[in-house]
C-alpha positions in Angstrom: -15.7 12.9 -1.6 -18.9 11.9 0.1 -19.5 9.7 3.2 -20.4 6.8 0.8 -17.1 7.3 -1.0 -15.2 7.3 2.3 -16.8 4.1 3.5 -16.2 2.2 0.2 -12.6 3.3 -0.2 -11.8 2.5 3.5 -13.3 -1.0 3.2 -11.3 -1.5 0.0 -8.1 -0.4 1.8 -8.7 -2.6 4.8 -9.3 -5.7 2.7 -6.5 -5.2 0.3 -3.6 -3.6 2.2 -2.1 -6.9 3.4 -3.2 -9.1 0.5 -0.8 -9.4 -2.4 -3.3 -7.7 -4.8 -2.4 -4.0 -4.4 -4.4 -1.7 -2.1 -3.3 1.4 -3.9 -4.3 0.0 -7.2 -7.7 -1.1 -6.0 -8.4 2.4 -4.5 -7.3 4.1 -7.8 -9.8 1.9 -9.7 -12.5 2.2 -7.1 -12.2 6.0 -7.1 -12.3 6.0 -10.9 -15.5 3.9 -11.0 -17.1 6.0 -8.3 -16.2 9.1 -10.2 -14.6 10.7 -7.2 -13.1 14.1 -7.9 -9.3 13.7 -8.0 -8.5 16.8 -5.9 -5.7 17.3 -3.3 -7.7 15.8 -0.4 -8.6 12.7 -2.4 -4.9 12.0 -3.1 -4.1 12.6 0.6 -6.9 10.4 1.7 -5.8 7.5 -0.4 -2.4 7.6 1.2 -3.3 8.4 4.8 -6.2 6.0 5.2 -3.5 3.3 5.0 -2.4 4.3 8.5 -5.5 2.8 10.1 -4.9 -0.5 8.4 -1.2 -0.4 9.4 -2.2 0.2 13.1 -4.1 -3.1 13.0 -0.7 -4.9 12.7 0.6 -3.1 15.8 -2.5 -4.3 17.7 -2.3 -7.9 16.5 1.4 -8.2 17.1 1.8 -5.8 20.0 4.0 -8.1 22.0 6.6 -8.0 19.3 6.4 -4.3 18.6 6.6 -3.4 22.3 9.2 -5.9 23.5 12.1 -3.5 23.7 14.5 -6.3 24.6 14.4 -7.5 20.9 16.8 -4.8 19.6 17.6 -6.9 16.5 14.0 -7.0 15.5 13.9 -3.1 15.3 17.3 -3.0 13.6 16.2 -5.4 10.9 13.1 -3.4 10.3 15.1 -0.2 10.0 17.5 -1.8 7.5 14.6 -3.3 5.5 12.7 0.0 5.3 15.7 2.1 4.3 15.7 1.4 0.5 12.0 2.4 0.2 12.5 5.6 2.2 15.5 6.6 0.1 14.0 5.8 -3.3 10.7 7.3 -2.2 12.3 10.7 -1.4 14.3 10.7 -4.6 11.4 9.8 -6.9 8.3 11.0 -5.1 7.1 13.2 -8.0 7.4 10.4 -10.5 5.6 8.0 -8.1 2.7 10.5 -7.8 2.4 10.5 -11.6 2.2 6.7 -11.6 -0.4 6.8 -8.9 -2.9 8.4 -11.3 -2.6 5.8 -14.1 -5.1 2.9 -14.2 -3.2 1.5 -17.2 0.0 1.2 -15.1 -2.1 -0.5 -12.3 -3.5 -3.0 -14.8 -0.1 -3.9 -16.2 1.5 -4.3 -12.7 -1.5 -6.5 -11.6 -1.0 -8.7 -14.7 2.7 -9.1 -14.3 2.5 -9.7 -10.6 -0.3 -12.2 -11.1 1.8 -14.3 -13.4 4.6 -14.3 -10.8 2.3 -15.4 -8.0 1.1 -18.3 -10.2 4.6 -19.8 -10.0 6.2 -18.3 -6.9 5.8 -21.4 -4.7 7.5 -23.6 -7.4 10.2 -21.0 -7.9 11.2 -20.8 -4.2 10.8 -24.3 -2.7 13.7 -24.2 -0.3 12.3 -21.8 2.3 13.4 -22.5 5.8 13.6 -19.2 7.8 10.5 -19.1 10.0 11.4 -16.5 12.7 13.1 -13.1 12.8 15.9 -14.5 15.0 17.0 -16.6 12.1 16.8 -13.8 9.6 20.2 -12.4 8.7 20.6 -8.6 8.4 21.6 -8.8 4.7 18.5 -10.8 3.9 16.3 -8.2 5.6 18.0 -5.6 3.4 17.3 -7.8 0.3 13.6 -7.8 1.2 13.8 -4.0 1.5 15.0 -3.7 -2.1 12.1 -5.9 -3.2 9.7 -3.4 -1.5 11.0 -0.6 -3.7 9.4 -2.4 -6.7 6.0 -1.8 -5.0 6.3 1.9 -5.7 4.8 1.1 -9.0 1.0 1.1 -8.2 -0.6 -2.2 -8.9 2.5 -4.1 -7.9 1.4 -4.5 -4.2 3.8 -3.8 -1.4 2.6 -7.0 0.2 3.2 -9.1 -2.9 6.6 -7.6 -3.5 7.8 -8.2 0.1 6.3 -11.7 0.4 7.9 -12.8 -2.9 11.1 -11.1 -1.9 11.0 -12.9 1.5 10.5 -16.2 -0.1 13.3 -15.5 -2.5 15.5 -14.8 0.5 14.5 -18.1 2.1 11.6 -17.2 4.4 8.7 -19.6 4.7 5.4 -18.4 3.1 3.9 -17.6 6.5 6.9 -15.8 7.9 7.4 -13.9 4.7 3.8 -12.6 5.1 4.3 -11.7 8.7 7.6 -9.8 8.0 5.7 -8.0 5.3 3.2 -6.9 7.9 5.9 -5.7 10.2 7.7 -3.9 7.5 4.5 -2.1 6.5 4.4 -0.2 9.8 7.5 2.0 9.5 7.1 2.2 5.7 3.5 3.5 5.7 3.9 5.6 8.8 6.7 7.4 7.0 4.7 7.8 3.8 1.7 9.1 5.7 3.8 11.6 7.7 5.5 12.8 4.6 2.2 13.4 2.7 0.7 15.2 5.7 3.7 17.4 5.9 3.6 18.2 2.2 -0.1 19.0 2.5 0.4 21.2 5.5 3.1 23.2 3.7 0.9 23.7 0.7 -2.0 24.8 2.9 0.1 27.6 4.3 0.4 29.3 0.9 -3.0 28.7 -0.6 -6.3 30.6 0.0 -8.2 29.5 3.2 -11.2 28.4 1.2 -9.1 25.8 -0.6 -7.6 24.3 2.5 -7.3 20.6 2.6 -7.6 20.5 6.4 -11.3 21.4 6.7 -13.4 20.0 9.5 -15.4 17.8 7.0 -12.2 16.4 5.4 -10.7 15.6 8.8 -14.0 13.7 9.7 -13.7 11.7 6.5 -10.0 10.9 7.3 -10.7 9.9 10.9 -13.7 7.7 9.9 -11.8 6.2 7.1 -8.9 5.1 9.3 -11.2 3.6 11.9 -13.0 1.6 9.2 -9.8 0.5 7.5 -8.4 -0.5 11.0 -11.4 -2.8 11.8 -11.5 -4.4 8.3 -7.7 -4.9 8.2 -7.8 -6.8 11.6 -10.2 -9.4 10.0 -8.3 -9.5 6.7 -4.9 -10.2 8.4 -6.2 -13.1 10.5 -8.0 -14.6 7.5 -4.9 -14.2 5.3 -2.6 -15.9 7.7 -5.0 -18.8 8.2 -5.3 -19.1 4.4 -1.5 -19.3 3.9 -1.2 -22.2 6.4 -3.0 -24.5 4.0 -2.9 -22.8 0.6 -0.4 -21.3 -1.9 -0.4 -17.8 -3.4 -1.7 -19.1 -6.7 -5.3 -18.0 -6.0 -4.1 -14.4 -5.7 -2.3 -14.7 -9.0 -5.4 -15.8 -10.7 -7.4 -12.9 -9.1 -4.8 -10.4 -10.2 -4.9 -11.6 -13.8 -8.7 -11.4 -13.8 -8.7 -8.0 -12.2 -6.2 -6.7 -14.8 -8.4 -8.0 -17.6 -11.4 -6.2 -16.1 -9.4 -3.0 -15.9 -8.2 -3.3 -19.5 -11.8 -3.9 -20.5 -13.1 -0.8 -18.6 -10.4 1.3 -20.2 -11.4 0.0 -23.6 -15.0 0.7 -22.9 -14.2 4.2 -21.7 -15.5 3.6 -18.2 -12.1 4.7 -16.8 -9.3 6.6 -18.5 -6.0 4.9 -19.3 -3.8 7.8 -18.2 -3.6 10.2 -15.3 -7.0 11.6 -14.3 -7.4 15.3 -14.7 -7.9 17.3 -11.5 -11.3 18.8 -11.7 -10.7 21.6 -9.3 -9.1 24.9 -10.3 -5.4 25.0 -9.9 -4.0 27.6 -7.5 -0.7 29.2 -8.4 1.4 29.4 -5.3 5.0 30.2 -4.4 7.3 27.2 -4.2 7.3 25.6 -0.8 10.7 25.8 0.8 
């Protein structure tokens, strides 16, 4: 990776993390177009840079996150995040394989785009507009919808917003609850990936370490950029939802999927997992 790659990927992450268009999918495609070497650090960066975007939610909604009298708010988040944590631990290797497939991203963008075209008509009777009115079992239901987002290109935001509306949440509150749910979900994902990388670093040669000074500078700068861009994106998205439906995002997803299929056909990007261009290092299994 270079500084230009870092800046571009971080901006892409900040813009797309909370929009129902798949941040992971867009970063996979962006890295493919940029020709970024798909090494261990690149994979780590694409996950951990999301932390900066997630922290923007904490800043914007700090009164809710730090009002410890709202015990039910925290309990509902814990219940909602549980399915993703369980499935993520059980199928982490399979998910990593999906994360390297632009074809999978394109298919998920296409299917999700069609859903967003009709979601407002599918779920007209939405009335829950505050977490006080959100039953625990509905929070769990949204959590299972989030599991679908493990397929790259689906979009965690899209899955939880659609899931929220299916559970009776208004479009705006479904988006806000999606933001709240992103915080524990992505912090857990980031922490897990960092722990994995640290364990691997302990059994590989020092010259192949992921945690170099340069890489840490890339990661720090990327999170700062993603944080600032995400602040703007969240405010813009919420304002947009007050007056508009999700249909525009459905159209965008379909067009984006078409563009990806065209690039695959033209050979600009490969349809399957990208080959790692660094030498593989044989190490003992990490306990």
